[in-house]
Backbone bond lengths (Angstrom), bond angles and torsions (degrees), N, CA, C in turn:
res aa  C-N    CA-C-N  psi(-1)  N-CA   C-N-CA  omega(-1)  CA-C   N-CA-C  phi
1 X - - - 1.442 - - 1.537 110.64 -
2 X 1.329 116.44 -40.55 1.463 120.02 -179.15 1.527 111.14 -65.46
3 X 1.344 117.48 -33.09 1.459 120.84 -178.69 1.527 110.93 -64.83
4 X 1.326 117.71 -37.09 1.467 120.89 179.82 1.520 111.71 -60.18
5 X 1.279 115.41 -34.02 1.460 119.88 -176.77 1.533 112.71 -88.40
6 X 1.332 117.53 -19.01 1.458 118.83 -173.33 1.533 114.10 -105.76
7 X 1.326 119.19 -17.22 1.454 122.32 -176.45 1.518 109.13 -107.11
8 X 1.352 114.48 137.48 1.454 119.20 177.36 1.510 111.93 96.31
9 X 1.316 114.30 174.69 1.450 120.24 -178.67 1.512 108.37 -150.23
10 X 1.296 115.85 139.24 1.469 121.21 179.22 1.525 110.67 -99.08
11 X 1.328 116.85 12.93 1.455 120.29 -177.35 1.537 110.11 -83.85
12 X 1.330 119.35 121.24 1.466 121.27 -178.23 1.536 113.14 -62.42
13 X 1.301 118.70 -33.03 1.467 121.57 -179.89 1.529 110.40 -65.05
14 X 1.315 117.35 -41.92 1.470 121.59 178.37 1.522 110.42 -65.01
15 X 1.324 117.26 -40.77 1.453 122.12 178.91 1.527 110.75 -62.83
16 X 1.315 117.39 -43.55 1.459 122.29 178.70 1.533 110.77 -64.17
17 X 1.317 116.13 -42.49 1.460 120.94 178.82 1.530 111.01 -62.82
18 X 1.310 117.10 -41.74 1.466 121.71 179.39 1.526 110.59 -65.25
19 X 1.332 117.52 -43.26 1.467 120.91 178.20 1.535 110.87 -61.44
20 X 1.320 115.69 -43.09 1.461 120.52 178.77 1.530 110.80 -62.62
21 X 1.317 117.90 -42.94 1.462 123.07 -179.60 1.524 110.73 -63.41
22 X 1.335 117.02 -43.44 1.465 121.26 179.14 1.532 110.11 -63.48
23 X 1.320 117.52 -42.35 1.459 122.04 178.70 1.540 110.41 -63.17
24 X 1.325 116.93 -41.84 1.465 122.01 178.63 1.526 111.28 -63.48
25 X 1.321 116.84 -42.34 1.470 121.12 178.75 1.529 110.12 -62.30
26 X 1.328 117.53 -43.07 1.476 120.82 179.09 1.528 111.06 -63.96
27 X 1.309 116.98 -39.61 1.463 121.55 178.89 1.528 110.98 -65.60
28 X 1.324 115.71 -43.28 1.471 119.89 178.64 1.525 111.29 -66.14
29 X 1.326 117.21 -38.28 1.467 120.44 176.83 1.524 110.84 -60.60
30 X 1.327 116.81 -40.07 1.456 121.34 179.01 1.535 110.24 -65.14
31 X 1.336 117.09 -42.19 1.465 121.04 178.20 1.525 111.49 -64.36
32 X 1.324 116.84 -40.47 1.468 121.33 178.23 1.528 109.64 -61.67
33 X 1.342 117.38 -43.77 1.466 120.91 178.35 1.527 111.35 -60.96
34 X 1.337 117.24 -40.82 1.469 120.95 178.73 1.526 111.23 -64.78
35 X 1.328 116.52 -43.00 1.469 121.00 179.74 1.525 110.53 -64.74
36 X 1.336 117.21 -43.56 1.460 120.50 179.89 1.527 111.29 -64.84
37 X 1.332 117.16 -36.12 1.471 120.45 176.55 1.529 110.31 -65.64
38 X 1.328 117.30 -40.10 1.468 121.27 178.42 1.526 110.57 -65.74
39 X 1.325 117.25 -41.80 1.472 121.56 177.81 1.523 109.67 -61.31
40 X 1.338 116.67 -44.78 1.465 120.90 179.70 1.528 110.60 -60.75
41 X 1.331 117.28 -41.73 1.473 120.63 179.62 1.531 111.08 -63.80
42 X 1.324 116.80 -42.32 1.469 121.01 179.35 1.527 110.42 -64.29
43 X 1.326 116.36 -45.28 1.465 120.94 -179.24 1.525 110.34 -66.25
44 X 1.340 117.68 -39.63 1.464 120.27 177.93 1.525 111.26 -61.72
45 X 1.318 116.83 -34.73 1.467 121.70 177.42 1.530 111.00 -66.18
46 X 1.326 116.14 -38.35 1.467 121.55 -177.41 1.531 112.19 -75.00
47 X 1.318 117.83 -31.99 1.465 125.07 -174.94 1.536 110.63 50.22
48 X 1.327 117.78 60.79 1.467 119.60 -177.79 1.536 111.93 -77.37
49 X 1.323 117.61 138.57 1.469 121.14 178.44 1.529 113.54 -61.57
50 X 1.320 117.63 -20.58 1.473 121.01 -178.85 1.529 111.22 -58.77
51 X 1.332 117.45 -29.73 1.467 120.64 -178.67 1.520 112.44 -74.41
52 X 1.331 118.17 -9.19 1.466 120.23 177.45 1.529 111.38 -82.78
53 X 1.319 117.03 -8.42 1.470 121.27 177.75 1.522 107.67 -78.98
54 X 1.338 117.69 122.67 1.465 119.48 179.07 1.533 111.09 -59.45
55 X 1.313 115.73 129.27 1.464 120.49 179.10 1.521 113.53 100.93
56 X 1.323 118.83 -12.41 1.466 121.33 177.69 1.525 107.52 -95.19
57 X 1.315 115.20 113.52 1.459 121.78 -177.67 1.524 110.64 -89.87
58 X 1.326 115.32 174.41 1.464 119.81 176.18 1.521 110.60 -58.44
59 X 1.322 116.90 -43.91 1.464 120.56 -176.22 1.527 111.18 -63.62
60 X 1.335 116.76 -50.60 1.469 119.70 -179.41 1.521 111.07 -68.50
61 X 1.333 116.70 -40.98 1.461 120.09 178.79 1.519 111.26 -60.70
62 X 1.338 116.40 -44.06 1.468 120.61 179.43 1.520 110.74 -64.73
63 X 1.322 116.55 -40.51 1.465 120.43 -179.62 1.525 110.69 -64.54
64 X 1.327 116.56 -43.60 1.465 120.98 179.92 1.527 110.06 -64.46
65 X 1.335 116.65 -48.23 1.468 120.36 -178.84 1.527 111.78 -63.25
66 X 1.332 116.62 -40.15 1.464 120.23 -179.77 1.525 111.21 -65.88
67 X 1.311 117.39 -39.08 1.461 120.54 -179.13 1.530 112.31 -73.34
68 X 1.330 116.63 -34.26 1.467 119.46 179.85 1.523 110.30 -77.96
69 X 1.307 116.63 -43.07 1.459 120.07 -178.16 1.515 111.15 76.89
70 X 1.304 116.77 -130.31 1.456 122.69 -177.15 1.527 109.99 -81.06
71 X 1.324 116.51 117.81 1.471 121.22 -178.53 1.517 112.43 -67.51
72 X 1.339 117.56 -21.40 1.467 119.26 -178.96 1.535 111.78 -69.26
73 X 1.331 117.29 -10.26 1.472 120.45 176.15 1.524 111.60 -70.19
74 X 1.336 116.43 -17.14 1.463 120.92 -174.97 1.528 109.50 -112.85
75 X 1.338 115.67 126.75 1.458 121.17 -179.67 1.521 112.16 -75.17
76 X 1.322 116.31 -27.56 1.461 120.12 -174.82 1.529 109.67 -151.68
77 X 1.339 116.18 165.41 1.470 119.25 175.74 1.531 112.23 -61.17
78 X 1.339 116.78 -30.10 1.467 119.99 179.74 1.530 111.49 -64.08
79 X 1.326 116.89 -36.36 1.468 120.12 177.55 1.524 110.43 -68.49
80 X 1.316 115.33 -36.44 1.467 119.73 176.45 1.526 110.48 -67.55
81 X 1.332 116.82 -39.06 1.475 121.11 175.93 1.528 110.38 -60.08
82 X 1.316 116.47 -43.03 1.460 120.32 179.32 1.524 110.24 -65.41
83 X 1.331 117.68 -39.49 1.467 121.76 178.51 1.529 110.69 -62.42
84 X 1.329 115.49 -36.44 1.466 120.29 179.32 1.527 111.71 -78.87
85 X 1.323 116.96 -11.72 1.458 120.09 -178.41 1.512 112.11 79.27
86 X 1.326 117.11 25.50 1.464 120.91 -178.46 1.526 113.25 -103.54
87 X 1.329 116.80 0.59 1.462 118.25 179.92 1.529 108.80 -83.09
88 X 1.345 117.02 149.83 1.462 119.10 -179.87 1.527 111.45 -69.50
89 X 1.308 115.55 146.07 1.467 119.57 178.32 1.527 108.76 -77.10
90 X 1.306 115.70 158.81 1.461 119.94 175.79 1.521 107.49 -111.21
91 X 1.311 114.88 129.98 1.454 120.36 -179.78 1.507 107.57 -124.17
92 X 1.321 116.25 116.78 1.449 121.28 179.04 1.522 109.07 -134.17
93 X 1.304 114.75 139.59 1.453 120.27 177.04 1.528 107.08 -146.17
94 X 1.322 116.69 111.51 1.464 119.63 -177.42 1.511 110.13 63.55
95 X 1.333 116.26 -120.46 1.460 121.45 179.77 1.529 111.82 -91.81
96 X 1.344 116.63 -8.59 1.463 120.90 -177.26 1.525 111.09 -80.14
97 X 1.324 115.69 128.64 1.464 121.50 173.39 1.521 107.34 -122.41
98 X 1.331 116.20 123.17 1.460 120.77 -177.49 1.522 110.77 -70.72
99 X 1.311 115.37 138.77 1.460 122.05 174.77 1.514 107.84 -139.62
100 X 1.317 115.67 159.01 1.456 120.59 172.48 1.515 114.19 59.73
101 X 1.325 115.76 -109.34 1.464 122.11 -172.05 1.524 112.87 -67.33
102 X 1.325 118.07 -20.98 1.462 119.68 -176.89 1.525 113.79 -88.71
103 X 1.316 117.34 -20.00 1.464 120.67 -177.45 1.528 109.88 -84.34
104 X 1.310 116.13 108.68 1.460 121.44 179.62 1.519 109.64 -102.47
105 X 1.339 115.07 164.91 1.449 119.74 177.20 1.529 109.09 -67.12
106 X 1.323 116.63 141.88 1.467 121.53 -175.61 1.527 113.23 -66.33
107 X 1.324 117.24 -42.76 1.464 123.46 -176.04 1.517 112.02 61.73
108 X 1.324 115.42 30.61 1.454 120.12 169.37 1.509 106.74 -100.46
109 X 1.291 117.53 174.81 1.451 119.87 179.04 1.512 111.41 88.42
110 X 1.310 115.83 -158.67 1.455 122.37 -174.59 1.527 111.59 -79.17
111 X 1.308 116.37 112.25 1.467 119.15 179.22 1.529 110.69 -70.75
112 X 1.343 117.16 -26.93 1.463 120.23 178.23 1.525 110.23 -70.11
113 X 1.330 116.25 -39.49 1.458 120.47 176.89 1.531 109.73 -65.58
114 X 1.313 116.57 -43.81 1.467 120.78 178.98 1.528 110.49 -60.28
115 X 1.340 116.51 -43.65 1.467 121.70 178.19 1.528 110.29 -59.97
116 X 1.337 116.78 -47.96 1.464 121.35 -178.37 1.528 110.79 -63.81
117 X 1.334 117.11 -41.05 1.460 120.57 -179.32 1.524 111.76 -66.63
118 X 1.332 117.15 -41.06 1.459 120.03 178.97 1.524 110.40 -64.00
119 X 1.328 116.58 -45.33 1.463 119.14 179.73 1.518 111.59 -66.16
120 X 1.311 117.01 -42.17 1.465 120.22 177.79 1.524 110.26 -62.26
121 X 1.333 116.94 -40.75 1.470 120.63 -179.45 1.524 111.26 -61.00
122 X 1.320 117.09 -38.06 1.472 120.10 178.24 1.526 110.75 -60.75
123 X 1.333 116.33 -44.89 1.464 120.06 -179.36 1.531 111.47 -71.74
124 X 1.320 116.88 -39.40 1.462 119.97 179.08 1.529 109.52 -63.15
125 X 1.322 117.44 -40.59 1.469 121.06 178.03 1.525 111.12 -64.33
126 X 1.306 116.67 -27.23 1.464 120.63 178.91 1.534 111.31 -78.98
127 X 1.345 117.56 -37.33 1.464 121.54 -170.98 1.528 114.82 -101.99
128 X 1.321 118.39 -19.78 1.460 120.54 -176.10 1.525 109.65 -111.91
129 X 1.347 117.95 118.20 1.475 121.13 -173.01 1.530 115.51 -57.48
130 X 1.329 118.95 -38.88 1.472 118.68 -177.93 1.534 110.80 -68.88
131 X 1.328 117.28 -34.93 1.461 120.33 176.09 1.528 110.35 -71.41
132 X 1.330 117.13 -36.74 1.467 120.62 177.30 1.524 110.18 -62.65
133 X 1.335 116.37 -41.69 1.466 120.55 178.27 1.525 110.84 -65.77
134 X 1.329 116.45 -38.90 1.471 120.78 179.00 1.531 110.65 -64.50
135 X 1.327 116.17 -42.95 1.473 120.54 177.57 1.529 109.87 -62.85
136 X 1.336 117.19 -44.22 1.471 120.97 179.00 1.523 111.11 -61.94
137 X 1.335 116.66 -38.37 1.477 121.07 178.54 1.527 110.21 -63.06
138 X 1.329 116.63 -45.62 1.467 120.41 -179.57 1.530 110.75 -64.83
139 X 1.322 116.10 -38.23 1.471 119.54 178.43 1.528 110.17 -67.33
140 X 1.347 116.72 -37.26 1.467 121.09 178.70 1.524 111.32 -67.02
141 X 1.336 116.23 -25.28 1.472 120.30 176.40 1.527 110.75 -76.33
142 X 1.329 117.22 -2.26 1.460 121.11 177.67 1.516 114.37 93.58
143 X 1.316 116.94 11.20 1.470 120.19 -179.03 1.519 109.85 -78.58
144 X 1.334 115.03 143.25 1.466 121.55 174.92 1.521 108.33 -61.70
145 X 1.341 117.72 152.76 1.463 121.74 -177.53 1.525 111.91 -53.81
146 X 1.329 117.34 -46.14 1.468 119.94 -178.16 1.530 112.27 -65.64
147 X 1.322 116.84 -34.68 1.462 120.81 177.18 1.533 109.31 -68.28
148 X 1.330 116.23 -42.27 1.466 120.69 178.02 1.529 110.59 -63.03
149 X 1.330 117.39 -40.03 1.468 121.32 177.51 1.534 109.83 -64.80
150 X 1.334 116.99 -36.82 1.472 118.79 178.56 1.528 110.57 -64.12
151 X 1.331 117.11 -35.64 1.471 120.30 175.42 1.525 110.26 -66.04
152 X 1.326 116.41 -41.65 1.466 120.60 178.03 1.527 110.46 -65.15
153 X 1.334 117.52 -36.64 1.468 121.26 178.02 1.525 110.39 -64.49
154 X 1.330 116.52 -38.63 1.474 120.03 177.23 1.526 110.71 -64.08
155 X 1.326 115.56 -42.03 1.464 120.40 177.39 1.528 109.44 -63.56
156 X 1.322 116.79 -39.80 1.465 121.70 178.92 1.528 111.13 -63.60
157 X 1.320 117.57 -40.83 1.470 121.29 178.31 1.523 109.90 -60.62
158 X 1.328 117.25 -43.81 1.468 120.32 179.30 1.530 110.84 -62.65
159 X 1.330 116.05 -40.81 1.462 120.88 178.31 1.529 111.06 -65.36
160 X 1.319 116.67 -46.31 1.469 121.01 179.23 1.520 110.42 -59.82
161 X 1.322 116.51 -43.08 1.470 120.62 179.99 1.531 110.55 -59.52
162 X 1.323 116.47 -47.19 1.467 120.56 -178.89 1.528 110.46 -64.16
163 X 1.333 117.43 -45.65 1.462 120.48 -178.50 1.523 111.43 -63.76
164 X 1.315 116.67 -46.78 1.467 120.18 -175.82 1.523 112.43 -69.64
165 X 1.332 117.31 -35.98 1.469 118.98 -179.72 1.528 112.37 -78.62
166 X 1.331 116.96 -28.01 1.471 119.84 179.30 1.528 112.05 -91.07
167 X 1.326 116.84 -23.53 1.463 121.26 -177.90 1.511 113.36 78.26
168 X 1.320 116.85 9.23 1.468 120.97 -178.74 1.527 110.72 -91.61
169 X 1.329 114.78 153.27 1.464 121.29 178.55 1.523 109.65 -80.62
170 X 1.319 115.77 157.77 1.471 122.27 178.64 1.517 109.39 -67.06
171 X 1.327 116.62 133.61 1.468 123.06 175.32 1.521 107.98 -118.87
172 X 1.337 118.12 116.89 1.463 119.22 178.66 1.523 111.68 -60.22
173 X 1.321 115.45 149.00 1.475 120.30 -178.24 1.505 111.34 -69.03
């Protein structure tokens, strides 16, 4: 009995607002589907080797490729890591040089690329056995999950660089 009196609203303005919001959500969902279909068509035309990596979807693959752009801009995977902001920072003061616990990730570069790489690394670690073993090894070393994922993301960047520059498909170990 209490629920009948406490749930819902008899106000016509609220009802109109809710109907409008639902219609807007449906329209946006339709636009998102159209955009994702267009992205899939573009990626299918390119046939990028990155999609052969288990766990890398069209959405993440497209995001990574779009953020990196032309791979020939990078001489090595390390330069790509620095562009993504995944390389360790260097901290020096006088004679002191930071190592190990003091070297943190730089977080410079493309935050969108870093976001895409971290998310892709999570899925790759779930679907690809060698990455899963690497993540388990880092966790066994006592590393926090996010730190272990950052190591997997670095490994993923090196793999993506090799695949994209060679044009070869991913071959499981």
